[in-house]
VOPAGU-2260 file (C-alpha; in pm, 1 decimal, decimal comma):
REM VOPAGU-2260
SITE   aa  ch    i         X         Y         Z
SITE  MET   A    0   -3407,1    3559,1   -3155,9
SITE  GLN   A    1   -3442,1    3672,8   -2795,7
SITE  VAL   A    2   -3176,3    3565,3   -2547,6
SITE  ILE   A    3   -3115,1    3593,1   -2174,2
SITE  CYS   A    4   -2804,3    3581,3   -1957,7
SITE  PRO   A    5   -2858,1    3336,7   -1669,7
SITE  ASP   A    6   -2575,8    3504,6   -1476,0
SITE  CYS   A    7   -2710,7    3860,8   -1455,8
SITE  GLY   A    8   -3061,2    3835,0   -1603,4
SITE  ALA   A    9   -3000,2    4072,0   -1896,1
SITE  LYS   A   10   -3212,1    4019,4   -2207,6
SITE  ALA   A   11   -3131,4    4112,9   -2565,9
SITE  ALA   A   12   -3195,7    4038,0   -2929,3
SITE  LEU   A   13   -2917,6    3810,2   -3053,8
SITE  THR   A   14   -2671,6    3970,4   -3296,7
SITE  PRO   A   15   -2367,8    3807,3   -3458,4
SITE  LYS   A   16   -2106,2    4026,0   -3291,6
SITE  ARG   A   17   -2261,1    4034,0   -2945,6
SITE  TRP   A   18   -2202,0    3663,4   -2890,0
SITE  ARG   A   19   -2204,9    3688,1   -2510,1
SITE  CYS   A   20   -2349,2    3917,1   -2243,2
SITE  ASP   A   21   -2163,9    4230,2   -2133,6
SITE  CYS   A   22   -2108,8    4059,1   -1797,5
SITE  GLY   A   23   -1925,2    3778,5   -1975,3
SITE  GLY   A   24   -2202,6    3521,7   -1935,8
SITE  ALA   A   25   -2313,7    3290,9   -2216,8
SITE  TRP   A   26   -2652,9    3368,7   -2367,4
SITE  GLU   A   27   -2938,5    3120,7   -2343,3
SITE  PRO   A   28   -3247,1    3120,2   -2565,8
SITE  VAL   A   29   -3560,1    3272,0   -2417,0
SITE  SER   A   30   -3824,7    3000,9   -2405,3
SITE  ASN   A   31   -4135,5    3089,6   -2603,2
SITE  ASP   A   32   -4342,4    2833,1   -2406,6
SITE  VAL   A   33   -4466,4    2679,4   -2731,7
SITE  VAL   A   34   -4473,4    2298,9   -2748,9
SITE  VAL   A   35   -4578,9    2216,5   -3104,1
SITE  PHE   A   36   -4418,9    1952,8   -3322,9
SITE  ASP   A   37   -4417,0    1980,6   -3701,6
SITE  ASP   A   38   -4528,7    1646,2   -3844,6
SITE  GLN   A   39   -4418,2    1753,9   -4191,6
SITE  ALA   A   40   -4055,7    1811,1   -4088,7
SITE  TYR   A   41   -3765,9    1579,3   -4008,9
SITE  GLY   A   42   -3501,5    1574,5   -3735,7
SITE  VAL   A   43   -3417,4    1900,0   -3558,6
SITE  TRP   A   44   -3663,3    2097,9   -3772,0
SITE  ARG   A   45   -3956,8    1894,4   -3643,5
SITE  TYR   A   46   -3930,2    2133,1   -3344,6
SITE  ARG   A   47   -3874,5    2457,6   -3536,4
SITE  ARG   A   48   -4180,2    2628,3   -3384,2
SITE  MET   A   49   -4031,2    2579,1   -3037,7
SITE  TYR   A   50   -3703,8    2755,1   -3117,5
SITE  GLY   A   51   -3834,3    3112,0   -3124,0
SITE  LEU   A   52   -3627,4    3197,6   -3432,1
SITE  ASP   A   53   -3666,7    3502,7   -3655,5
SITE  PHE   A   54   -3744,4    3285,6   -3958,1
SITE  GLN   A   55   -4008,0    3022,9   -4029,1
SITE  GLN   A   56   -3803,9    2777,5   -4236,5
SITE  PRO   A   57   -3433,7    2683,6   -4230,0
SITE  LEU   A   58   -3225,5    2827,3   -4511,8
SITE  TYR   A   59   -3062,0    2487,8   -4559,1
SITE  ARG   A   60   -3101,3    2139,4   -4410,3
SITE  MET   A   61   -2835,6    1891,1   -4305,0
SITE  GLY   A   62   -3048,0    1603,2   -4175,0
SITE  SER   A   63   -2945,9    1616,6   -3808,3
SITE  GLY   A   64   -3156,5    1452,5   -3540,2
SITE  ALA   A   65   -3404,6    1163,1   -3556,7
SITE  THR   A   66   -3147,0     919,3   -3420,2
SITE  PRO   A   67   -3239,9     565,9   -3304,1
SITE  LEU   A   68   -3304,7     458,1   -2946,7
SITE  LEU   A   69   -3163,6     110,1   -2887,0
SITE  SER   A   70   -3214,3    -124,8   -2592,3
SITE  LEU   A   71   -2903,0    -287,8   -2445,2
SITE  ASN   A   72   -2877,5    -544,8   -2167,5
SITE  VAL   A   73   -2610,7    -444,9   -1915,4
SITE  LYS   A   74   -2566,4    -698,5   -1633,4
SITE  GLU   A   75   -2932,5    -803,8   -1652,4
SITE  ARG   A   76   -3049,4    -442,8   -1660,4
SITE  GLU   A   77   -3196,2    -258,8   -1958,1
SITE  VAL   A   78   -3021,8      58,7   -2069,0
SITE  LEU   A   79   -3143,7     267,7   -2361,7
SITE  LEU   A   80   -2875,0     393,3   -2597,1
SITE  LYS   A   81   -2942,0     708,8   -2799,3
SITE  LEU   A   82   -2727,3     665,0   -3109,8
SITE  GLU   A   83   -2622,1    1026,0   -3160,1
SITE  TYR   A   84   -2315,3     919,3   -3358,3
SITE  MET   A   85   -2555,5     830,9   -3643,1
SITE  ALA   A   86   -2547,6    1196,3   -3751,0
SITE  PRO   A   87   -2421,0    1370,8   -4067,7
SITE  THR   A   88   -2068,1    1422,2   -3926,6
SITE  ALA   A   89   -2094,2    1129,9   -3679,9
SITE  SER   A   90   -2141,0    1317,8   -3351,7
SITE  PHE   A   91   -2412,7    1477,6   -3138,6
SITE  LYS   A   92   -2268,5    1821,0   -3221,9
SITE  ASP   A   93   -2458,2    1819,8   -3552,7
SITE  ARG   A   94   -2789,4    1911,5   -3386,6
SITE  GLY   A   95   -2654,2    2234,2   -3241,9
SITE  ALA   A   96   -2442,5    2323,1   -3543,3
SITE  GLU   A   97   -2733,2    2294,4   -3786,6
SITE  VAL   A   98   -2954,8    2531,1   -3587,3
SITE  MET   A   99   -2669,0    2773,4   -3507,1
SITE  VAL   A  100   -2532,6    2802,7   -3861,5
SITE  ASN   A  101   -2884,3    2853,0   -3998,9
SITE  ILE   A  102   -2921,7    3146,9   -3759,9
SITE  LEU   A  103   -2587,8    3296,8   -3868,1
SITE  LYS   A  104   -2668,4    3245,3   -4236,3
SITE  HIS   A  105   -3000,2    3423,0   -4182,9
SITE  GLN   A  106   -2811,8    3711,5   -4017,1
SITE  GLY   A  107   -2598,9    3762,1   -4328,4
SITE  ILE   A  108   -2271,1    3614,9   -4202,7
SITE  SER   A  109   -2027,4    3484,7   -4466,5
SITE  ARG   A  110   -1750,4    3341,2   -4242,8
SITE  VAL   A  111   -1766,3    3150,4   -3914,7
SITE  VAL   A  112   -1499,8    3085,0   -3652,4
SITE  ASP   A  113   -1491,8    2817,2   -3381,7
SITE  ASP   A  114   -1247,2    2632,3   -3158,9
SITE  SER   A  115   -1277,0    2259,1   -3110,6
SITE  SER   A  116   -1092,5    1940,8   -3024,1
SITE  GLY   A  117   -1261,3    1782,4   -3324,8
SITE  ASN   A  118   -1632,3    1700,9   -3324,9
SITE  ALA   A  119   -1771,8    2053,1   -3298,9
SITE  GLY   A  120   -1520,4    2171,3   -3556,6
SITE  ALA   A  121   -1633,6    1903,3   -3800,4
SITE  ALA   A  122   -2000,7    1984,2   -3740,1
SITE  VAL   A  123   -1948,2    2358,3   -3787,4
SITE  ALA   A  124   -1727,5    2306,5   -4095,0
SITE  ALA   A  125   -1978,9    2073,3   -4260,1
SITE  ASN   A  126   -2274,3    2300,5   -4190,0
SITE  ALA   A  127   -2078,5    2602,3   -4310,7
SITE  ALA   A  128   -2001,6    2420,0   -4634,7
SITE  ARG   A  129   -2367,3    2327,4   -4675,3
SITE  ALA   A  130   -2467,9    2689,7   -4611,6
SITE  GLY   A  131   -2204,1    2833,3   -4846,2
SITE  LEU   A  132   -2000,2    2996,7   -4568,8
SITE  ALA   A  133   -1624,4    3002,2   -4515,1
SITE  ALA   A  134   -1500,0    2849,8   -4189,1
SITE  ASP   A  135   -1191,0    2888,1   -3969,4
SITE  ILE   A  136   -1154,4    2617,9   -3705,5
SITE  PHE   A  137    -893,1    2646,2   -3430,6
SITE  VAL   A  138    -788,1    2311,1   -3286,0
SITE  PRO   A  139    -535,3    2205,8   -3020,6
SITE  ALA   A  140    -230,7    2075,6   -3206,3
SITE  TYR   A  141    -269,3    1738,5   -3032,8
SITE  ALA   A  142    -622,5    1683,8   -3170,6
SITE  SER   A  143    -684,9    1352,0   -3344,4
SITE  PRO   A  144    -542,4    1353,9   -3700,7
SITE  ALA   A  145    -860,6    1180,7   -3814,8
SITE  LYS   A  146   -1073,7    1462,8   -3675,6
SITE  GLN   A  147    -848,8    1728,6   -3826,9
SITE  ALA   A  148    -873,2    1553,1   -4163,2
SITE  GLN   A  149   -1251,9    1544,6   -4135,2
SITE  ILE   A  150   -1264,8    1919,2   -4066,5
SITE  ALA   A  151   -1036,9    1987,0   -4362,1
SITE  VAL   A  152   -1234,5    1776,1   -4607,9
SITE  TYR   A  153   -1528,0    2017,3   -4576,0
SITE  GLY   A  154   -1303,6    2300,0   -4696,9
SITE  ALA   A  155   -1250,2    2470,6   -4361,8
SITE  HIS   A  156    -921,9    2641,5   -4280,0
SITE  ILE   A  157    -766,0    2459,5   -3981,9
SITE  HIS   A  158    -547,5    2643,9   -3730,7
SITE  PRO   A  159    -358,0    2396,4   -3506,2
SITE  ILE   A  160    -261,8    2576,1   -3183,4
SITE  PRO   A  161      15,9    2441,9   -2956,6
SITE  GLY   A  162     -28,2    2413,9   -2583,5
SITE  ALA   A  163    -329,8    2352,9   -2360,9
SITE  ARG   A  164    -682,2    2325,6   -2499,4
SITE  VAL   A  165    -767,2    2679,4   -2383,0
SITE  GLN   A  166    -512,2    2829,9   -2622,9
SITE  ALA   A  167    -722,7    2725,2   -2923,0
SITE  LYS   A  168   -1024,9    2894,4   -2764,3
SITE  LEU   A  169    -835,6    3219,2   -2707,3
SITE  ALA   A  170    -703,9    3222,2   -3065,0
SITE  ALA   A  171   -1055,5    3172,6   -3206,0
SITE  LEU   A  172   -1198,1    3451,5   -2989,5
SITE  LYS   A  173    -921,9    3684,3   -3103,6
SITE  MET   A  174    -993,8    3622,0   -3471,0
SITE  ALA   A  175   -1369,1    3662,1   -3426,5
SITE  GLU   A  176   -1330,3    3988,4   -3234,4
SITE  GLU   A  177   -1077,9    4140,5   -3473,6
SITE  SER   A  178   -1256,9    4045,5   -3796,7
SITE  GLY   A  179   -1515,0    4253,3   -3980,7
SITE  PRO   A  180   -1894,8    4233,0   -3955,8
SITE  GLU   A  181   -1913,1    3948,6   -4209,2
SITE  THR   A  182   -1736,0    3711,1   -3965,0
SITE  ALA   A  183   -1898,3    3564,8   -3653,3
SITE  LEU   A  184   -1805,5    3333,4   -3370,9
SITE  ALA   A  185   -1992,1    3006,2   -3424,9
SITE  SER   A  186   -1908,6    2870,2   -3081,9
SITE  HIS   A  187   -2062,6    2547,3   -2961,7
SITE  ALA   A  188   -1980,2    2667,9   -2608,6
SITE  TYR   A  189   -2131,5    3017,9   -2630,8
SITE  HIS   A  190   -2392,3    3036,5   -2906,8
SITE  PRO   A  191   -2752,0    3000,3   -2781,1
SITE  GLY   A  192   -2856,8    2854,3   -3115,6
SITE  PHE   A  193   -2627,6    2560,2   -3055,0
SITE  LEU   A  194   -2796,0    2506,3   -2719,3
SITE  LEU   A  195   -3137,1    2514,3   -2889,7
SITE  GLY   A  196   -3033,3    2235,7   -3123,2
SITE  GLN   A  197   -2936,5    2024,3   -2822,3
SITE  GLU   A  198   -3277,0    2086,5   -2663,4
SITE  SER   A  199   -3429,8    1898,0   -2955,4
SITE  LEU   A  200   -3275,0    1581,3   -2815,1
SITE  ALA   A  201   -3497,4    1600,3   -2507,4
SITE  TRP   A  202   -3810,7    1649,6   -2714,0
SITE  GLU   A  203   -3716,4    1364,5   -2945,8
SITE  LEU   A  204   -3652,6    1132,1   -2650,7
SITE  TRP   A  205   -3984,7    1228,0   -2494,6
SITE  GLU   A  206   -4158,8    1119,3   -2813,8
SITE  GLN   A  207   -3959,7     795,9   -2841,6
SITE  LEU   A  208   -4044,0     709,1   -2480,5
SITE  GLY   A  209   -4416,7     751,2   -2543,1
SITE  GLY   A  210   -4452,3    1088,8   -2373,7
SITE  ARG   A  211   -4230,4    1022,6   -2070,8
SITE  ALA   A  212   -3908,1    1157,7   -1929,8
SITE  PRO   A  213   -3633,0     911,3   -1837,8
SITE  ASP   A  214   -3516,1     869,0   -1478,8
SITE  TRP   A  215   -3142,7     901,6   -1552,4
SITE  TYR   A  216   -2945,5    1070,0   -1828,1
SITE  VAL   A  217   -2575,7     973,3   -1835,3
SITE  VAL   A  218   -2354,6    1185,4   -2061,3
SITE  PRO   A  219   -1984,7    1267,5   -2104,2
SITE  VAL   A  220   -1924,0    1634,5   -2025,1
SITE  GLY   A  221   -1660,0    1874,4   -2154,4
SITE  GLN   A  222   -1826,8    2209,3   -2221,9
SITE  GLY   A  223   -2154,1    2047,3   -2123,0
SITE  VAL   A  224   -2391,3    2184,0   -2389,0
SITE  HIS   A  225   -2534,4    1835,1   -2439,3
SITE  LEU   A  226   -2628,6    1800,3   -2071,2
SITE  LEU   A  227   -2763,4    2154,9   -2054,4
SITE  GLY   A  228   -2965,0    2122,9   -2373,6
SITE  VAL   A  229   -3136,5    1805,9   -2251,8
SITE  TRP   A  230   -3199,8    1963,2   -1909,4
SITE  LEU   A  231   -3352,5    2277,7   -2062,3
SITE  GLY   A  232   -3554,9    2072,0   -2310,5
SITE  PHE   A  233   -3712,9    1859,5   -2040,7
SITE  GLN   A  234   -3774,3    2172,1   -1832,3
SITE  ARG   A  235   -3984,6    2303,2   -2120,1
SITE  LEU   A  236   -4188,3    1981,1   -2129,5
SITE  LYS   A  237   -4237,3    1979,0   -1752,3
SITE  LYS   A  238   -4351,6    2341,7   -1754,1
SITE  ALA   A  239   -4605,1    2253,5   -2024,0
SITE  GLY   A  240   -4737,0    1966,0   -1813,6
SITE  LEU   A  241   -4608,7    1703,3   -2056,4
SITE  ALA   A  242   -4341,4    1554,5   -1830,6
SITE  ALA   A  243   -4393,7    1475,1   -1463,4
SITE  LYS   A  244   -4026,9    1509,5   -1371,2
SITE  LEU   A  245   -3678,1    1586,6   -1493,1
SITE  PRO   A  246   -3420,0    1311,6   -1540,1
SITE  ARG   A  247   -3128,7    1294,7   -1299,6
SITE  MET   A  248   -2845,6    1452,3   -1496,8
SITE  ILE   A  249   -2523,9    1251,4   -1459,9
SITE  ALA   A  250   -2206,9    1415,3   -1592,7
SITE  VAL   A  251   -1917,1    1181,2   -1666,5
SITE  GLN   A  252   -1559,1    1306,7   -1670,6
SITE  PRO   A  253   -1217,5    1137,1   -1678,4
SITE  ALA   A  254   -1047,5    1115,2   -1339,8
SITE  LEU   A  255    -748,8    1290,3   -1499,8
SITE  LEU   A  256    -954,0    1607,6   -1551,5
SITE  ALA   A  257   -1278,8    1639,2   -1357,4
SITE  PRO   A  258   -1343,1    2006,0   -1272,0
SITE  ILE   A  259   -1715,1    1943,1   -1215,7
SITE  ARG   A  260   -1646,8    1671,1    -959,4
SITE  ARG   A  261   -1402,9    1900,0    -779,3
SITE  ALA   A  262   -1652,5    2188,3    -772,6
SITE  LEU   A  263   -1930,9    1966,0    -637,9
SITE  ASP   A  264   -1704,4    1827,0    -366,3
SITE  ALA   A  265   -1608,6    2180,4    -263,5
SITE  GLY   A  266   -1968,7    2304,5    -262,5
SITE  LEU   A  267   -1890,8    2572,0    -521,0
SITE  ASP   A  268   -2132,2    2754,4    -751,4
SITE  GLU   A  269   -1865,0    2811,2   -1016,7
SITE  ILE   A  270   -1615,1    2571,8   -1174,1
SITE  PRO   A  271   -1260,6    2703,9   -1134,5
SITE  PRO   A  272   -1000,5    2589,5   -1389,9
SITE  MET   A  273    -788,0    2288,4   -1311,9
SITE  GLU   A  274    -491,1    2126,6   -1483,6
SITE  ALA   A  275    -488,3    1768,7   -1606,1
SITE  GLN   A  276    -229,3    1534,1   -1463,1
SITE  ARG   A  277    -176,8    1411,3   -1818,6
SITE  PRO   A  278    -394,9    1403,7   -2133,3
SITE  SER   A  279    -694,6    1171,7   -2123,9
SITE  LEU   A  280    -789,6     940,1   -2408,5
SITE  ALA   A  281   -1124,7    1121,6   -2395,0
SITE  GLU   A  282    -987,9    1429,4   -2571,1
SITE  GLY   A  283   -1333,5    1578,3   -2618,2
SITE  LEU   A  284   -1356,9    1619,4   -2239,5
SITE  ALA   A  285   -1034,3    1819,2   -2201,4
SITE  ILE   A  286   -1209,8    2134,6   -2079,7
SITE  ALA   A  287   -1046,2    2285,1   -1772,7
SITE  SER   A  288   -1332,4    2527,5   -1697,1
SITE  PRO   A  289   -1664,0    2498,0   -1887,8
SITE  VAL   A  290   -1808,6    2825,8   -2015,3
SITE  ARG   A  291   -2151,7    2741,4   -1868,2
SITE  GLY   A  292   -2010,8    2598,1   -1546,0
SITE  ARG   A  293   -2259,9    2764,8   -1311,9
SITE  ARG   A  294   -2554,0    2624,0   -1506,9
SITE  LEU   A  295   -2399,3    2276,0   -1521,5
SITE  LEU   A  296   -2372,7    2266,3   -1143,5
SITE  GLN   A  297   -2729,0    2394,4   -1114,4
SITE  ALA   A  298   -2863,8    2129,0   -1353,7
SITE  ILE   A  299   -2686,8    1849,3   -1167,4
SITE  ARG   A  300   -2793,4    1966,2    -821,2
SITE  GLU   A  301   -3154,4    2051,5    -905,5
SITE  THR   A  302   -3216,2    1710,6   -1064,9
SITE  GLY   A  303   -3046,0    1509,1    -792,1
SITE  GLY   A  304   -2772,7    1419,4   -1037,0
SITE  ASP   A  305   -2399,2    1378,4    -995,8
SITE  CYS   A  306   -2060,8    1380,1   -1164,4
SITE  ILE   A  307   -1897,5    1038,8   -1195,4
SITE  THR   A  308   -1529,8    1007,7   -1278,5
SITE  VAL   A  309   -1383,1     716,5   -1473,7
SITE  SER   A  310   -1030,7     585,0   -1520,7
SITE  GLU   A  311    -841,6     561,6   -1848,2
SITE  GLU   A  312    -846,9     183,4   -1816,2
SITE  GLY   A  313   -1222,0     197,3   -1767,8
SITE  ILE   A  314   -1264,5     406,5   -2082,5
SITE  VAL   A  315   -1061,9     159,1   -2290,8
SITE  GLN   A  316   -1260,0    -134,8   -2154,3
SITE  ALA   A  317   -1589,9      41,9   -2216,9
SITE  GLN   A  318   -1494,7     115,0   -2577,6
SITE  ARG   A  319   -1400,5    -251,1   -2621,5
SITE  ASP   A  320   -1722,0    -378,7   -2461,4
SITE  LEU   A  321   -1940,4    -160,2   -2682,0
SITE  ALA   A  322   -1747,3    -252,3   -2996,4
SITE  GLN   A  323   -1797,3    -620,3   -2924,0
SITE  GLN   A  324   -2169,2    -553,0   -2932,9
SITE  GLY   A  325   -2141,4    -378,2   -3269,0
SITE  LEU   A  326   -2129,6     -24,2   -3130,3
SITE  TYR   A  327   -1799,6     143,9   -3213,8
SITE  VAL   A  328   -1763,1     478,7   -3039,2
SITE  GLU   A  329   -1474,6     711,9   -2963,0
SITE  PRO   A  330   -1316,1     718,7   -2614,3
SITE  THR   A  331   -1503,7    1036,8   -2517,3
SITE  SER   A  332   -1833,9     860,5   -2580,1
SITE  ALA   A  333   -1718,2     537,6   -2415,0
SITE  ALA   A  334   -1648,5     729,1   -2092,8
SITE  ALA   A  335   -2021,7     743,9   -2020,0
SITE  TYR   A  336   -2057,3     368,3   -2062,2
SITE  ALA   A  337   -1767,8     324,7   -1818,2
SITE  ALA   A  338   -1979,7     500,6   -1555,2
SITE  LEU   A  339   -2283,1     275,4   -1594,3
SITE  ASP   A  340   -2202,5      38,4   -1308,0
SITE  ALA   A  341   -2203,4     331,3   -1066,8
SITE  VAL   A  342   -2536,0     457,7   -1204,1
SITE  LEU   A  343   -2708,1     118,2   -1204,7
SITE  ALA   A  344   -2602,5      63,5    -844,8
SITE  ARG   A  345   -2815,8     367,6    -752,5
SITE  ALA   A  346   -3104,7     320,3    -995,2
SITE  ARG   A  347   -3416,5     117,1    -929,4
SITE  ALA   A  348   -3478,9    -185,5   -1149,1
SITE  SER   A  349   -3773,8      -8,4   -1310,8
SITE  ASP   A  350   -3587,0     316,3   -1384,7
SITE  ILE   A  351   -3534,6     432,7   -1742,6
SITE  VAL   A  352   -3163,6     496,7   -1794,9
SITE  ILE   A  353   -3057,1     680,6   -2111,3
SITE  LEU   A  354   -2699,7     672,4   -2236,4
SITE  PRO   A  355   -2624,6     878,1   -2550,8
SITE  LEU   A  356   -2344,1     743,9   -2768,3
SITE  THR   A  357   -2208,3    1080,4   -2873,8
SITE  GLY   A  358   -1932,9    1016,6   -3129,8
SITE  SER   A  359   -1823,0     749,7   -3376,1
SITE  GLY   A  360   -1508,7     546,3   -3314,0
SITE  LEU   A  361   -1406,1     617,8   -3672,6
SITE  LYS   A  362   -1308,2     967,1   -3561,2
SITE  GLY   A  363    -990,8     854,9   -3384,1
SITE  SER   A  364    -726,9     586,9   -3352,3
SITE  PRO   A  365    -866,9     250,1   -3238,1
SITE  ARG   A  366    -812,5     165,7   -2871,7
SITE  VAL   A  367    -978,5    -175,9   -2879,7
């Protein structure tokens, strides 16, 4: 698999131990400019020919992707919900994990390491189990007990790390760097294979919308691989002449910790770390400085997007409102719904607004 560093422009063949560029940037997949869907395949592997991988078929399948698109009336306006929580481990992270772990399995890795507040850890642990790999998942000690239990049930070794969210990341990096060649960092933040899996969401949406791109894409952002994957996926379609435009990418963050909003307000090209006033209910968004921060700002600016911040009270109300319509999501996912009023106030009545519901409410303590 060929990769490129968007920070310095370096190109390389992806190897398990060289999980980021020498400059410190996060690799991205090199687009092979192929847009061919596989009608004989399901979910993320329907797009296998577009990934540019070193193998023709996955070494195992998990069933990620192919999630429903549901219409919802919000204050007399139609919003389309992409039900990404209807995934093998109940979050959008399954798409990226399935592609990434297949790559690592193909490269001969026998143990994977990741850090996570919950959903990515569960996705990596489940895919590792399916692939026959051992897994070490580093989590912040405050992570939801339900999410920690889900990670453990797949047989992964959990390492709860006290302190801020970044401490779990540093501990995972240390283990990956100090371990032998059979162990690799399976990072949802850094691995380009994970980003590829998220690109499949754009291609799937394009098909579900009858060969169109939406006008708005509203997504909760922590590390931001979901937003970036959809942006890159629609870029591929636009370059191929299959989409006339890119959706406006709207990042949603809790007001308690909104480094993207702060960077946009300051006119910065990087996202410097910031400290939360106190922990947000949206624990999946507790990222002080996203690894791919420069690209997130680029995606938002180039598409005419924005970062919308929401209150804790708004998140709770959004989770309640969705649940009362039969859609039970975790607070991190509900944050995007809490931002809808602000989006609809800007959107035209005819605009297509997509809101992915990223994680099941069964992953945490009820707030409704």
